[in-house]
Residue, then its C-alpha position, 0 to 999 in steps of 0.5 A: m386719788s380719792h374724793l374728801l369730805y371735811f367739816w367746815r366750823g360755823d364761825n370759820y364758814q360765816n367769817d370767810l363768807d364776810a372776808g371773802m371766800a378763799f377758794h382754797l383750804n388749809q388743814r393739819s391732816a395729810t389726808l387733806h393731800q390724798v386729793a388728786i387734781g380734778e378731784h373734788v374736796w366737799a365740805f359741810t358746816r353747822t348752821s346756827d340753828r343746828r343743821y348740817v348743811l352741804a357748804a362747799d364743793l372744791v374742784i382741785t388745781a393745785l396741792t401746796y405746802n404751808m410754812a411749819g407752825y402754819a396756824y391753820g395747818g401745813y397742807r393746802v388745796w386750791g380750787d377751781l374758780v369757774h367750777s368750784r361751788y359755795f352753796a346757800a345754807a338758807g332753806q337747805a334740809d338737814v344733810s346728817p342722814l346722808l352723811r352718816d350713809l356715805g360710809v365714813r365714820t361720824g361718830n355716835p347717831t345721837a351725837p352731833i356729826g361734827q364732833a367725829f371730824q376733829g383734829e386729824r380726823a377733819v378730813r376723810v376720804l370718800d369713794v367713787a359712789a359716796h362722791h356721786r351721792l354727794q353730786a346728786h344731791a347738790a345738783d339743785l341746791a342754790l348757790e351762795p350769792r356772797a361767794q362770787l368774787c369781788p373784782e380784785p382790781i377793785l380792791e387793790t385800788i381801794v387800798a393804793e390809790p389816795a383818798d378821792s371822790g372816786i374811793a366812795g364808788l370803789l366801796q360801793i361796789a366792794r360792799q356788794h361782794l363783801a360784808t360791810w366791816r370787810a369794805d369798811e376795813i379795807g378802805s380805811d386810812a390805817l390800812r390804806t396807810g399800812f399798805r403803802d408803807a409795806a409797799q414802799l418797803l417792799r420796793e426797796r428792799y428789791l430795789g424795784r426788781c421783778q421777784l420772779s424774773g429778775w427784771d429790773p425797769r430802775r435800771e433799764l428804764g429809770l422807772d419803777l414798774c413792777e407791781v405789787h401782788h397779793v398772794r392771797w387776794l384782797s377779794r378772797g380775805g387777804n390783807p395787804t401786809l408784807d407777809n402777803m405780798v410779792l412784787v412782780a413785772p406787770n404781765l406776770h401779775r396778770h399771768i398769775h391772775a389769769v391762771d389763778a396761780a397757786f403759791c407755795a409758801a414751803t417751796r417759795g414759788f408759783w404754779l403758773g398753770d403747769r409751770w412752776m415758777p420759784l421766786l428769784l428774789d426771796q428776802h422776806p417772809i411770805q404766808p398768805 
């Protein structure tokens, strides 16, 4: 059982702020899975003016595996949406002295700390005392306002509905949470057309059936009632593409959102709280 510390590259940090904080982390290092449920993964990053600052404190709810060859590594952890925190870099003092005093190897004292956190060394184990020191330091840090999630149903409606006067209002809400380029991307004709094509392909591939339960509303009711769920939410940087979609019954869709169900790409299913639910119908690649 371990708390962890990892280095979040500054450009990746900024991109995630723009596109929607994921509340999960991928790494190549198996050390990432040394964390236990309920323990913490701390992140630090480097700002454009070369300060090292605390970026996040993820309280872990699930550990999953990505498919082999996934660009960001095979190991994934998921942070609690309520208790995890992203910190504002603006106004933070440089935490280099604190990081060097935590008992983890940070390289040459005259070299940038981030150079020591590369590849398999990107994640380090923290003892309890180091974790408590980070907690004390972070107690008064301001939270990053852009890390508040845009309501997912708003973005789902933007990509799914034909353009009308209501979309403009929804885009205004989206721009309060996401970078303008990201909100505009979600509202673009190309992306919306791509989503509708992918969603239709998904429904036809599974004949309208729920991939988790096998429920067949076409046969039972003569209706297409199953809904497209984005495995990586649109509000968390996901895209409305086929490899980020599953078709699920409406009640299961709401359950997935209510418990922030973690998806394991390697074993092909969701953790619905403490319940494992594998894909019953599984005929397309999914890699969020």
